[in-house]
C-alpha positions as a Markdown table, in Angstrom:
| # | Residue | x | y | z |
|---|---|---|---|---|
| 1 | Met | 55.9 | 45.1 | 106.3 |
| 2 | Val | 54.7 | 47.4 | 109.1 |
| 3 | Glu | 52.2 | 49.9 | 107.8 |
| 4 | Ile | 53.2 | 53.2 | 109.3 |
| 5 | Glu | 51.8 | 55.7 | 106.8 |
| 6 | Leu | 48.3 | 55.9 | 108.2 |
| 7 | Gly | 47.8 | 59.3 | 109.8 |
| 8 | Leu | 51.0 | 60.7 | 108.4 |
| 9 | Arg | 51.1 | 63.7 | 106.1 |
| 10 | Asn | 53.1 | 63.5 | 103.0 |
| 11 | Asp | 56.3 | 62.9 | 105.0 |
| 12 | Val | 59.4 | 62.4 | 102.9 |
| 13 | Tyr | 61.2 | 61.0 | 105.9 |
| 14 | Arg | 58.8 | 58.1 | 106.5 |
| 15 | Arg | 61.0 | 55.4 | 105.0 |
| 16 | Pro | 63.7 | 55.5 | 107.8 |
| 17 | Leu | 60.8 | 55.4 | 110.4 |
| 18 | Ala | 59.3 | 52.3 | 108.6 |
| 19 | Thr | 62.7 | 50.6 | 108.5 |
| 20 | Ala | 63.3 | 51.2 | 112.2 |
| 21 | Leu | 59.8 | 49.9 | 113.2 |
| 22 | Asn | 60.2 | 46.8 | 111.0 |
| 23 | Arg | 63.6 | 46.2 | 112.6 |
| 24 | Leu | 61.9 | 46.2 | 116.1 |
| 25 | Gly | 59.0 | 44.1 | 115.0 |
| 26 | Leu | 56.4 | 46.6 | 116.4 |
| 27 | Ala | 53.2 | 44.8 | 116.8 |
| 28 | Pro | 49.7 | 44.9 | 118.4 |
| 29 | Gly | 49.8 | 45.2 | 122.2 |
| 30 | Trp | 53.0 | 47.3 | 122.4 |
| 31 | Lys | 53.2 | 50.3 | 124.7 |
| 32 | Cys | 54.9 | 53.3 | 123.1 |
| 33 | Ala | 55.9 | 56.9 | 123.9 |
| 34 | Asp | 56.2 | 59.5 | 121.2 |
| 35 | Ile | 58.3 | 62.2 | 122.9 |
| 36 | Gly | 57.9 | 65.7 | 121.3 |
| 37 | Ala | 54.8 | 64.4 | 119.6 |
| 38 | Gly | 53.6 | 67.7 | 118.2 |
| 39 | Gly | 50.3 | 67.3 | 116.4 |
| 40 | Gly | 50.5 | 63.5 | 116.9 |
| 41 | Asp | 51.0 | 62.3 | 113.3 |
| 42 | Val | 53.5 | 59.6 | 114.3 |
| 43 | Ser | 51.6 | 58.8 | 117.5 |
| 44 | Ile | 48.4 | 58.1 | 115.5 |
| 45 | Ala | 50.4 | 56.0 | 113.0 |
| 46 | Leu | 51.9 | 54.0 | 115.9 |
| 47 | Ala | 48.4 | 53.6 | 117.4 |
| 48 | Ser | 47.1 | 52.1 | 114.2 |
| 49 | Ile | 49.8 | 49.4 | 114.6 |
| 50 | Val | 49.6 | 48.6 | 118.3 |
| 51 | Gly | 45.8 | 48.3 | 118.2 |
| 52 | Ala | 43.3 | 48.5 | 121.0 |
| 53 | Glu | 45.4 | 46.3 | 123.4 |
| 54 | Gly | 48.4 | 48.6 | 123.0 |
| 55 | Arg | 48.9 | 52.1 | 124.4 |
| 56 | Ile | 50.5 | 55.3 | 123.0 |
| 57 | Tyr | 51.7 | 58.1 | 125.2 |
| 58 | Ala | 51.9 | 61.3 | 123.1 |
| 59 | Val | 54.2 | 63.6 | 125.1 |
| 60 | Asp | 54.8 | 67.3 | 124.2 |
| 61 | Ser | 55.5 | 70.5 | 126.1 |
| 62 | Asp | 52.9 | 72.4 | 124.3 |
| 63 | Pro | 49.3 | 72.0 | 125.7 |
| 64 | Ala | 47.9 | 72.9 | 122.3 |
| 65 | Ser | 49.6 | 69.9 | 120.8 |
| 66 | Arg | 48.1 | 67.7 | 123.6 |
| 67 | Asp | 44.6 | 69.0 | 122.9 |
| 68 | His | 45.0 | 68.5 | 119.2 |
| 69 | Phe | 46.2 | 64.9 | 119.7 |
| 70 | Ala | 43.5 | 64.1 | 122.2 |
| 71 | Glu | 40.9 | 65.2 | 119.7 |
| 72 | Ile | 42.4 | 63.0 | 116.9 |
| 73 | Ala | 43.0 | 60.1 | 119.2 |
| 74 | Ser | 39.3 | 59.9 | 120.2 |
| 75 | Lys | 39.1 | 56.9 | 117.8 |
| 76 | His | 42.0 | 55.2 | 119.5 |
| 77 | Ala | 41.1 | 54.4 | 123.2 |
| 78 | Gln | 44.8 | 53.6 | 123.8 |
| 79 | Gly | 46.0 | 57.1 | 123.0 |
| 80 | Leu | 47.0 | 59.2 | 126.0 |
| 81 | Ala | 48.3 | 62.8 | 125.7 |
| 82 | Ile | 50.7 | 64.1 | 128.3 |
| 83 | Thr | 52.1 | 67.7 | 128.6 |
| 84 | Gln | 55.8 | 67.3 | 129.6 |
| 85 | Ala | 59.1 | 68.6 | 128.5 |
| 86 | Gly | 61.5 | 65.8 | 127.4 |
| 87 | Glu | 63.9 | 66.7 | 130.2 |
| 88 | Asp | 61.0 | 66.0 | 132.7 |
| 89 | Leu | 59.7 | 62.9 | 131.1 |
| 90 | Ala | 58.0 | 60.6 | 133.7 |
| 91 | Leu | 55.5 | 58.0 | 132.5 |
| 92 | Pro | 53.2 | 56.0 | 134.6 |
| 93 | Glu | 54.6 | 52.7 | 133.3 |
| 94 | Gly | 57.5 | 51.3 | 131.4 |
| 95 | Val | 57.1 | 51.2 | 127.7 |
| 96 | Asp | 58.3 | 48.9 | 124.9 |
| 97 | Leu | 59.4 | 51.8 | 122.7 |
| 98 | Ala | 60.4 | 55.4 | 123.4 |
| 99 | Phe | 60.6 | 57.4 | 120.2 |
| 100 | Cys | 61.6 | 60.9 | 119.2 |
| 101 | Arg | 62.2 | 62.7 | 115.9 |
| 102 | Phe | 63.3 | 66.3 | 115.3 |
| 103 | Leu | 63.2 | 66.8 | 119.1 |
| 104 | Leu | 66.8 | 66.8 | 120.4 |
| 105 | Met | 67.7 | 69.5 | 118.0 |
| 106 | His | 65.4 | 71.9 | 119.9 |
| 107 | Val | 66.1 | 71.0 | 123.6 |
| 108 | Ile | 68.8 | 72.5 | 125.8 |
| 109 | Asp | 70.4 | 69.2 | 126.8 |
| 110 | Pro | 69.8 | 66.3 | 124.3 |
| 111 | Leu | 71.6 | 63.8 | 126.6 |
| 112 | Ala | 69.2 | 64.7 | 129.5 |
| 113 | Val | 66.3 | 63.8 | 127.3 |
| 114 | Leu | 67.8 | 60.5 | 126.2 |
| 115 | Val | 68.5 | 59.6 | 129.8 |
| 116 | Arg | 64.9 | 60.2 | 130.6 |
| 117 | Met | 63.8 | 58.1 | 127.6 |
| 118 | Ala | 66.1 | 55.3 | 128.7 |
| 119 | Lys | 64.5 | 55.3 | 132.2 |
| 120 | Ala | 61.1 | 55.2 | 130.6 |
| 121 | Val | 61.8 | 52.0 | 128.6 |
| 122 | Arg | 61.2 | 48.6 | 130.2 |
| 123 | Pro | 64.0 | 46.0 | 130.3 |
| 124 | Gly | 64.3 | 44.6 | 126.8 |
| 125 | Gly | 62.5 | 47.6 | 125.3 |
| 126 | Trp | 63.7 | 49.9 | 122.6 |
| 127 | Ile | 64.7 | 53.5 | 121.9 |
| 128 | Val | 64.5 | 55.0 | 118.4 |
| 129 | Ala | 65.8 | 58.5 | 117.9 |
| 130 | Gln | 65.8 | 60.4 | 114.6 |
| 131 | Glu | 67.6 | 63.7 | 114.3 |
| 132 | Pro | 69.0 | 65.7 | 111.3 |
| 133 | Ile | 72.4 | 67.0 | 110.3 |
| 134 | Thr | 70.9 | 70.2 | 109.1 |
| 135 | Ser | 74.0 | 71.9 | 107.6 |
| 136 | Ser | 74.5 | 68.9 | 105.3 |
| 137 | Gly | 71.3 | 69.6 | 103.4 |
| 138 | Arg | 71.6 | 71.7 | 100.2 |
| 139 | Val | 69.2 | 74.0 | 98.4 |
| 140 | Asp | 70.7 | 74.8 | 95.0 |
| 141 | Gly | 74.1 | 73.9 | 96.4 |
| 142 | Ile | 73.8 | 76.2 | 99.4 |
| 143 | Pro | 74.0 | 74.7 | 102.9 |
| 144 | Phe | 70.7 | 74.4 | 104.6 |
| 145 | Ser | 70.2 | 76.2 | 107.9 |
| 146 | Phe | 67.6 | 76.2 | 110.7 |
| 147 | Asp | 68.1 | 79.3 | 112.9 |
| 148 | Gly | 65.6 | 78.3 | 115.5 |
| 149 | Ala | 67.3 | 75.1 | 116.5 |
| 150 | Lys | 69.7 | 74.9 | 119.5 |
| 151 | His | 71.5 | 71.9 | 118.1 |
| 152 | Pro | 70.8 | 71.8 | 114.3 |
| 153 | Asp | 73.5 | 69.2 | 113.6 |
| 154 | Val | 72.8 | 66.9 | 116.6 |
| 155 | Gly | 72.3 | 64.0 | 114.3 |
| 156 | Ala | 76.1 | 64.0 | 113.6 |
| 157 | Val | 76.8 | 63.1 | 117.2 |
| 158 | Leu | 73.6 | 61.1 | 118.1 |
| 159 | Pro | 75.2 | 57.6 | 117.9 |
| 160 | Ala | 77.9 | 58.7 | 120.3 |
| 161 | Tyr | 75.3 | 59.4 | 123.0 |
| 162 | Phe | 74.2 | 55.8 | 122.9 |
| 163 | Gly | 77.7 | 54.4 | 122.6 |
| 164 | Arg | 79.1 | 56.0 | 125.7 |
| 165 | Asp | 76.6 | 57.8 | 127.9 |
| 166 | Leu | 73.5 | 55.7 | 128.4 |
| 167 | Ala | 74.0 | 53.0 | 131.0 |
| 168 | Gly | 72.1 | 49.8 | 130.1 |
| 169 | Ile | 71.4 | 50.8 | 126.6 |
| 170 | Thr | 73.0 | 49.0 | 123.6 |
| 171 | Leu | 73.4 | 50.6 | 120.2 |
| 172 | Val | 71.9 | 48.1 | 117.8 |
| 173 | Asp | 72.0 | 50.1 | 114.5 |
| 174 | Cys | 72.3 | 53.6 | 113.0 |
| 175 | Trp | 72.2 | 55.1 | 109.6 |
| 176 | Ala | 71.4 | 58.3 | 107.7 |
| 177 | Glu | 69.1 | 59.0 | 104.8 |
| 178 | Ala | 68.6 | 62.2 | 102.9 |
| 179 | Pro | 65.7 | 62.6 | 100.5 |
| 180 | Ala | 66.6 | 64.5 | 97.3 |
| 181 | Gly | 64.7 | 66.0 | 94.4 |
| 182 | Phe | 64.6 | 68.5 | 91.6 |
| 183 | Gly | 61.6 | 70.6 | 90.6 |
| 184 | Glu | 58.0 | 69.6 | 91.5 |
| 185 | Gly | 57.5 | 66.7 | 93.8 |
| 186 | Pro | 57.3 | 65.7 | 97.5 |
| 187 | Val | 60.8 | 67.0 | 98.4 |
| 188 | Arg | 60.0 | 70.5 | 97.2 |
| 189 | Asp | 56.6 | 70.4 | 98.8 |
| 190 | Tyr | 58.1 | 69.4 | 102.1 |
| 191 | Leu | 60.7 | 72.2 | 102.0 |
| 192 | Ala | 58.1 | 74.7 | 101.1 |
| 193 | Glu | 55.9 | 73.7 | 104.0 |
| 194 | Leu | 58.9 | 73.8 | 106.4 |
| 195 | Thr | 60.2 | 77.2 | 105.3 |
| 196 | Glu | 56.8 | 78.7 | 104.2 |
| 197 | Ser | 58.4 | 79.7 | 100.9 |
| 198 | Asp | 58.6 | 78.0 | 97.5 |
| 199 | Pro | 62.2 | 77.0 | 96.7 |
| 200 | Gly | 61.4 | 76.9 | 93.0 |
| 201 | Asp | 62.8 | 74.3 | 90.6 |
| 202 | Val | 66.3 | 74.1 | 92.1 |
| 203 | Pro | 68.0 | 70.8 | 93.2 |
| 204 | Ile | 67.3 | 70.0 | 96.8 |
| 205 | Ile | 69.0 | 67.6 | 99.2 |
| 206 | Leu | 67.2 | 67.7 | 102.5 |
| 207 | Pro | 69.2 | 67.3 | 105.7 |
| 208 | Pro | 70.2 | 63.7 | 106.3 |
| 209 | Leu | 68.1 | 62.2 | 109.1 |
| 210 | Val | 70.2 | 60.0 | 111.4 |
| 211 | Thr | 68.2 | 57.1 | 112.9 |
| 212 | Val | 69.5 | 55.3 | 116.0 |
| 213 | Val | 68.0 | 52.0 | 117.1 |
| 214 | Ala | 69.0 | 51.0 | 120.7 |
| 215 | Gln | 67.8 | 48.4 | 123.2 |
| 216 | Lys | 67.7 | 48.3 | 126.9 |
| 217 | Ala | 69.3 | 45.3 | 128.7 |
| 218 | Asn | 67.0 | 42.7 | 130.2 |
């Protein structure tokens, strides 16, 4: 099994990421791009797998995120931080994997970002995208909401982007997972961190995270 937990916080969505990476066979020497990398948690986890012969591009539009990742990545010579918006993605080389998670829900044009990701991947390489269906989450039976997101339910249409609109990209697999819990535990902790308020001991179903695995033609 691929060990992807190093460098990650207590992330209740880590299982679908591990499933996707295992499906790809991510291994030492790979070149990867984490688009919308934020603080670089996933980038560092990827770096721990690809090793010194691989390379990780941590791409984010926020310079502060770049600086934070650059500091953490000092132990990983292959970690390169780039300040770019997803719509403007342009890497210096083709990569084996272009990855994004909780990114497309915030951009103006999700398809434009996916087109850029497709161009960034070498022939035979992979795209993994993970996005939520926010309104399908429940907190004490009440639908979850995320007012700051431009496309809070983009996960519901994510497979269709790959099925019709990305030339040269083949949809290999897609699925949805929704962590759930009641009372104390990682699900409540995750929601408290996300909302900056304690949801208490009510039943919680976090928004399903849709994972898409797609491959570029050789």
